[in-house]
N, C-alpha and C positions, 0 to 999 in steps of 0.2 A: 636860887635858880628861878628864872622867869619862865613859867610854863606857857605853851602856845594855846591858842583857842581850841585846837583839835584835842589837846590833852584835857583841857577843862571840861569840854563837852563829854568826853568818854569817862573821865573821873566822876562826874556827877551821875552819869548813867550807872556806873558801878556802885556808887553810894546808894542810889535808889534801889538797885537790885539787892544790895545787902539788907536793906530794911525789909523788903518783901520776903526774902529768903529767911531772915531771922523771924519774921512774923509767923512763918510756917514751922518754926522749931528745927530748921535744918542745919543751923550753924551754932551749936551750943558753945558756951564759953568763948574762947578766941579761935575756934576751929575754922577751917576753910580758907580759901584764897580765890580771888577773882582777878581777871585781867581782860584787857582789850588792846587791839593793835592799832597804832596810829598810821596815817598814810606814809610816813617815812620809815616804816618797819620798826620803830621803837615801840615799846609796850608799856602801857599803864597797868600797874599791878598793885594789889593791896600790900601794905607794909606788914612785916611779920608781927604777930602777937596782938593784933587789934581786934576788938569785938566787931563783927561784921554788921551788926544791927545798929551800931552807933558810929559808923565811919564819918570822918570829916575829910575835907579836901587834903589836909596834911597827912592823912593816912593812906593816900594813893601816891605811889612813887613811879619813877621812870627807869626802865632798864633797856639795854640793847638786845639784839636777837640772840646773843650768847649768854644772857642772864646776868650781865654785869650791871651794877647800879650806876646810874648816870647823875644822881643827885645826892649821893652820900647817905641815903637811907638804907635800911636793911630789908631785903625781900625775904619771902618765905623760903625755907630750905627746899621746898618742892617746886621752885620756879622753873627748873629744867624740864619738868613735866609739861609746863605751859609752852616754853620756847620750842621744844621738840615738835609739838603739834603745829605751831605756826610755821616752822621751817618746812615741814612735810606738806602741808595743805595751804596753798596761797589763799584759798577762799575763806579760811577760818579767820574771823575777826574778833572773836571773844571766847574765853574759856572760863567756866564756872566750876568750882570745886567745893561743894558743901559736905558736911559730915552728917548725913541724915540717918535717922533710925531705920527707915525702910531699906536703904542701900546697905547699911551695916548688917541688918538681919538677913537680907538676901545673900550676902557673902558667906554667912554661916550655913545657910540652908542649901545653897546650890553649888558651892565649892569652886567650880571652874567657869561656869557661864550661866546666864539667864536667857531663856528663849521666850520671846514675846510674839504670839501669833494670834491673828484673827480678832484683834481689838480695834474698834472704831477709832480710838484715840491715837493709834499709830499714825493716823493722817496728820497729827500735829507735828510729826517729824518731817523735816525738809525733804522733799522729793518723793514722799509716799502719798499716793492718791487713792488707795483702797485698803479696806480692813483686811483683805486677803494678802497679808504681808507677813514676813517672818524676819524679826530683828533679833540678832544675837548680841548680848552685852557680855563681854569677857570679864572674868574676875582674876586679878593678879594677887599673889601673896604679898603681904606688906613687907617692906624692906626699908631700913633706915639709910641704906646706900642708894640715894636717889638717882645718880647717874646709871647705876646698874638696873634699877627699876625702869628707868626711861628706855634703856636698851631692850628690856623684855617687851615693853609695849611696842617699840619699833619692830622687833622681830615678829610679833603677832601681826602687825599691820603689813609687813612684807609678805606674810603668808596668806592673809585673809582679805586684804584690801581695806577700804574705808569702812569705818563703823561710826555709830552715833555717840558712843559713850563707853566708858569702862569703869569698873569698880576696883578699888584696892581693898582687899579683905580686912574686915574689922576696922575699917578706916573711913572710906567715903567714896563719892562718885565724882568722876570727871565727865563733863559734857561740853559741847562747843557749838558754834554756829557762825553765820555770816554777819551777825550784829549781837550786841548785848541783849536786845529784845528777843531775837530768835533763839538765842541760847537759853534765855530764861523760859521761853515756851517749851523748849526741849526738856529742860529740867522739870518743869511742872508736870508735863505729860509722863515722863519716865517715873516720877515719884508716884503718880496715880497708878501706873501699871505695875510698879513694884508692889504697891499695897494690894492690888488685886491678886498677884501671884502669892503673896504671903497668906492672904485670907483663903485662897484656894487650897493651900497646903496646910491649913489649920493652925497657922502661927499667929493670927490676929483675930480679934473678935470686935 
């Protein structure tokens, strides 16, 4: 398959993001998956089972908006969690899903949601311009039935509106943005804030 220039640009951005995220220790082994939306609504996404810190161009594949592979490669089992976000929010252009220690520990400590309030770094999240803000990050029980898990996320969004991220308990974080770079900024900010909350609750030293 001959990839377009748009695909190559986004694929290389995902490769660079993978190296940065791996340098932070947020994608151990072959965990995590990353994606970005192309102008034609197809999606560049990491191939299943690849180490995210050592991604090559061949490790990024192309899917349609219904999570079907367009190039014969195998996407992550969690691909529907990406495509459901793209379908709901036209402004979302990238989704990043690491398996970080902070997000995993937070899901054990807080159970249903993490509330982030009055942190200066909340202003790193798109649309927030004051530390006097309150951001809720919901936590969903892990489920090997990904379509069912995607429906639970959809139901939450139906009831609560747009959010910045969510955590799958004992698993990892999903966050998104209007570009790979913005999503990476959201991820880095949230990881810092999760660490703050863990330390406040005596779980980290």
